[in-house]
Each structure stands twice: as C-alpha cells, then as structure tokens.
N, C-alpha and C positions, 0 to 999 in steps of 0.2 A: 504494500500499499504506500509506504513512504517513498518508494522509488518512483511511483507515478507522479506525485507532485514535485519531487526533486528533479524530475526530468525537465521542468521549466527552467532550471538553472542552466541547462544547455541550449535553451531556446535561442533562436537567431535574434541577436540584439538589434540588428538593423531593422527587422520587421517589428520587433517588440516596442519600439518607440511609438507613442500613441498616434501621432500624425501619419507616420508611415504605415502603421497598422490599418488606419482608416483608408488610406490610399490603396494599399494592396487588397483590402477587403472589397472595395468597390471594383477594382480592376479584375479581381478573381471572378466576379459575377458577370462580366461583360467581355465581348471580344476585344473592344477598345473603347476608349472614352476621350473626348477632347478636353483640352485644358480648361475651358470655361465651365464645362460640366463638373469637372473635378473641383474647380474653384468654388462653385455654388454648393456642391454636396458636402465638401469638407469644412467650409467656413474659414479656410485658411486665407491669408493674404497672398497676393500674387508672388511676392518674394519668398514667402515661406514654402508655398507649394512648389515653386521652381527649385528651391534648394533641396527639398525632400525628394523630388523626382530625380534630380541630378545624382543624389546619393544612391538611389535605387538603380539608376541607369549605370553608374560606375560599378556597382556590384553585379551587373548583368541580369538584374531582376526585371527591368523595364526597358522597353524600346520606345524612344521618342521620335516621332516623325513629323517634320514641319513641311507643310505644303500650302499651296494656294488653291482656293476654290473661287475661280474667277479672279477678282482682285483682292479677295479677302484671305488673309493668312489664317491657317488652322493648324493647331498642334494636336496630334493624336498620340495617345499613350496606350501601351498594352503590356501585359505581363509576358515575359519570355517563358519558355518551358522551365528554366531554372527558377524563375520567380514563382511560377505555379507550384513547383515542387517544394520550394522553401516555405511558401504560405501554407501548403497542405501539411507539411511537417509541423509547423508552428500550431496550426489548428488542432492537429491530433494530440500534440503535447498538452495543449490547454484543455482539451476534452478529457484526457486521461486524468489530469490533475483535478479537474472539477468533479469527475466521477469518484475519485478516491476520497475527496473531501466530503462528498454527500453522505458517506457512510458514517461520518463522525457525529452527525446531528441527531 
C-alpha cells in the first residue's frame, strides 16, 4: 500500500507543476489545440502559457506549430507520443496513490 502513494515521489516533475498539468490534461483530450484556446481554458497569461509550453516542447512532450490561416497567425499545440506516455504514467501514479489512500478512511 505505501509503495502506491510513494510512487508519486518518482512522478514526472515537469508535468506535476500545476500549470503544466492543466496544459497536458487539456492536450491529452484533444488532437491539438490552438494557443488562444489554451489561453482561455487555463486562465494563464500569454507569457506564462508561452513559457510553460516552451518547457514542455524542450522536453519533447509538445509540438508547437505556427502557421497562417489567410493573414491570421495561428499557433497549434499537440502532445507528442512521449508527452502522451508521460501524462499517462503520471495519471496512473496519481490513480494508484488515490486508491491506496481511500482504504485509510
């Protein structure tokens, strides 16, 4: 039982950060999302969102594609396979930890 919640000690710290956890959670549920959608859904500032996306991109968890639709710039973000795997691992660790603690009450 203790090993289940201690597994959170080995959880991916990059994803564990609250803002990045929200970003990866959103991206996990969609094929891709544009920057403005993420901005609206996360409630982060443009600078904060950009900074967190850059960290996720550097880790190989997110691909950021900038393109134009007509004359309008659009930034699309999506999780890579590595990002999906990292998020799934994090999610499973959290689930096991929560399940092990539910037996304590």
